[in-house]
Structures are given as structure tokens and as C-alpha cells.
N, C-alpha and C positions, 0 to 999 in steps of 0.2 A: 446436531444438538441445537435446540432453540435457546438462545441466550436471553430471551425475554427483553430485548432491547427495543422492540418496535414502539415507536412513539416517543422515545427518550430523546433529549437534545444534548449533544456533546460538543464542547469547545475543545479543540485540539490545537494547542499553540505550536508554532513552527511546523506547520503541516503541509507545506508546499513540496516537500521532498523528503527522502530518507525514511527514518523510523516514523516520524510524525505523519507523513502521507500514508504510510502503510497502515498505521492505526486508524486513521480517518477512513480509509478504504474498507477495512474490515468492519468497523462500526456501522458504516452505511450498508454494507452487505447484510448485516444482521438486523437492519431495520431502524437504526437510529438516524435522526436528523443531525447533520454535522456542520459545524461552523469551522471554516478553513481560515487559518491565520498565517500571515507572512508580512514582510515589510513592503514588498513591491506590489502595487495594485494590479498591474498587468499579469504578473505571475499568479497571484491569488485568483484572478478571474479565469485564467486558463485552467487551473486545477479544478476550480468549481465547475466549470463547463464539462471537463473530462469526467469528473466523478458523477455529475448529474446525469450525463449520458449513460454511464454504466449502471447507475442506481436510480431509475426513474421513479421508484415508489417512495423515495424519501426526499427531504429538502436539503440541499447542499447550499450553504450560505457563505458569504464573503466577509472577512474581517481583516482588511488590509491595514494593519496597525503595527508600528514598531513598539513592542511592549516594554522595551527597556526605557522608554520615555513615559513618565508618569501621566502626562496629559493625554498621550495616545491610548494608554491603558484605560483612563477614565472614559475616553470616547468609545472604546470597545464595550465597556461595561454599560454605558448608556444605551448603546445600540442593541445589546443583548443582555438585558438585566437579569435574566433567570435561565440557568441551565441545570440539567440533572447530573451531568458528568463533566468534570474538568480534568483534562490531561495536560499537565504542565510539562510539555516536551521541549519547548524552545530552549536552546542552549548553544554556547560557543565553546570551542576547544582549540588549543594550539600548543604543540610541543615547544617548550621554551626552557632555557637554562635558568636556574633560580637567580643567578647573578644578573640576568638581563631583565628581570621583571621589576618594573618601577611601580610606585604607588598608584599611578593612574591606571595601570593595567590590572592591578589587584582590585581596585574599585570597580573597574568596568566589568570584570568577570563576576564580581559579587552582585552588581546591579542586574546583569542579564540573567545569570544562572540561579540567583536566589531571590532577590527582591521582586523581580517581575512576577514570578510564580506565587510568591507570598502575597503580593498585592491582589492578585485574582482570587486566591484562596480566602483572603480576609473578606472579600466582597461576597463570594458565592456560598461560603460555608454557612452563614446564618440562615440563608434562604433554604438551603438543603435541610437544615435542622427543622425549620418551620414546616417543611413538606414531609418530614420524616423519611426522606430518601435522598441519597446523593453519593457520588463517588468523586474523590479527588485522588489523582495518581500523579506522583512526581516521577519523571523518567531520569534516573541517575546513571550510574555506571559502576563497573567493577572497581574503577579507580576510587570509589568512595570507601571501599574496604581494603583495597590493596594498591595504594599509590605506587605507581611505577617510578616516580621521580622524573618522568619525562615532561610533565606539565603540572607542577605543584599548585599553580593558581587555579587550575581546573579541578584537580582532585579535592582541594579544600572545599569548593562550592558543592561538589557532589556529596561529600560527607555531610555538609550542612543540610542538603535535601533530606537525608535520612533523619537527622535530628528534628527538623521542622515537621516532617510528616508524622513522626512519633508524637511530638508535642500536640499537634492538631488533633490526632486521633483520640487524645484524652478528653477532648471537648465533645466527643460523639457518643459517650457512654450511654448504653441502653437505648440507642436509636438505630435506624436502618441507614445511617450515613457512615461511610468508611473513608479513611485516609491511609494510603499506602504508597510505597515506593517500589518501582521496578528497576532492576539493575541489569541492563543488557551488557553482554561482553562485546568483543570486537565484531562489528557488523558491517556488511558490505553496502554501505551507503554511497551516495555519489561522491561525498568528500573522501571516503576511504578509497574508492576506485581511482580518484584523481591522484591520491597519494601513492598508490601502487603503480600507476602509470609513470609517475615521475621517478619513483624509486627504481623501477626496472626499465627505464628508457634505454632503448638500444639492445635490450636483452633478447636472445632468441627464444626464451621460455614462452610457452603458451599461457593464456590467462589462468588456466587451471594450475599449471605448474608454478606460476608466480604466487598464486594464493597459497599453495602448499609450502613453498619456500618461505614465504613471509611468516606463516604460522610456525614452522619449524624453528626459524631463527629468532623471530621477535615475540612469539607467543607460545613458547615450548610447554607451558603448563596446561594449555588447552587440551581437554580430553577428546574433543571432536575433531581437532586439527583441521578446521575449516572456519571460514567467516560465517557468522550467523546471517541469515537473510532477513531483511526488514519485515517481510510478511510473517515470519515466525514470531517476531516480537509483537506484531500487530494482533495476531490471534490470541496471544497470551494476555495482552493488555485488555483486549475486548472482553475476555472472560472475567478478569479481575474487575472490570467496570460494570459487569452485569449483575442483576439481582441474584444470580445463582452463587455469587462469590461473597456473600454477606459475612462469612466467618473470617475473612481476611481483615484485620484491623491493626493499624500501626505496624504493618509488616514491611521488612526489607526483603523483597522477593527477587531472587537471583535467576537470571537466564543467561549465564555466561559461558556455557559450554564446558563447565568444569574448570574454568580458568583459576578461580580462587581455591587454593589447596587446603581448605578447612572444612570441617563437618558442618559448622554453622557460622 
């Protein structure tokens, strides 16, 4: 299927690894020019070079900025003032007991997971409306709908993503601009792989057996009983970002493997 993304320019925040990189890879595969973002210049450069080698027909650009810093975000927007697609993927998570979360931690999660994406949306949305085309997609989590209690400071911010996307979608009425949220379930990113390695250190279980045990014990509601692969999320997000998906507006789109046990 041709997603009609050739020539579009996409900014994917937090795209040097995990879900963000997978999204960037698929968008480039579909013909979009992609801006790679991360905090470390050397890492961003490496990913840009790798994706450019894999997708020679498009432009892969570097945006080494820590977007939790307002001045750095301003620098990114000055360097790339106009994009067709904004994927607000950057985010942090950490399991924490509620009693251990101080005000500084609450503020940090809010700054990184909410305000950083909102800052970019506020800049790019008016231009998308002027061009009568654009896609803004927030990458949230099933924790937005079904907080596990393992990391309340994270769950709060992901629920905020849903509310913000819905509010912004109201500003796009009768246009070809859409704002949506995608909620992945447990996904085998580098961070999750590290968590599994630590959790099963010294275990005789194979990697496949560790994954199966983790899902059975820690994610029993999952219907697929496996970790989602980043590329699966990448393909779905690329479709939602495409001109073919214009009927998605203000939606909270789940790709959680059946983890959330509700009809809607």
C-alpha cells in the first residue's frame, strides 16, 4: 500500500531508539523526509547516517536537542520551522512507589512528557492549518487508560496526552489537519530488554521463555501474550500519519495487544 507520504517532512521526537526510531524508519521507507531527534549529538548523527544509508531516496536530518529545555526546543523549531507531521514520541518512565515521588519528580515528568510535546504542537499546528494538511500524533501508553500503580507520575502524563490531543483536535475542524494519540502496550524496546535482562539475571530461561514468563506474570491481561515489536507500532503510526487516515480525528488509538480489558 502506498501511504502517499512521499515528499512529506516528519519530525519524530525521541527517535534514536525504540518506538521512535521504528516510526522514523517506517516513515522514511514510505518516502517521507525525517528529522531525527535525541539529546546526544553523536547518537543522533549515527542514527541519521544509518537511516540515510537504508533510505537513500529521502532526506534524513539531525535535530540533537534536549526538548525538555525550552531554549533547546526553540532552537529546533528555528532550525526546522515547518513540518507536515509531528510525532511527539519523546518520553520518560520509571517504576516508582507513590510515597517516593517528590514534587521535583512530578514536575520533571510533566515537563518532559507533556509540556515538551505541547510546545512543539503550539508552534507547528498553526502552520499545518495554513497549509490545510498536517498530522500531530502523541505517543502515549495503555497506562493512560489503565494505570497499573507502578508509576503514577508517568500514568498521569500519558492521560494528559489524551486530553491535550483531544483539545487540539477541536482546533482543526473542517480541515485536513488531524491530532491523535496512539497508545502502545508493552513493547520490546531497548529499555524493556534491559529490564528483562536485570529481572531474569542468572535465570536458565531462554529469551523467548523470559518474555513468555514476564507476560504471564506481569501482563496477564494481554491477549497476544508477547511483547509488541517496535516496528509494529511504527507501521501503525505511519498509517495514522498518512493522508489515507484523514478520518482519525481526536482519537485515542490503542495498539496494546488486548491489554486493556474494555470494549472502548
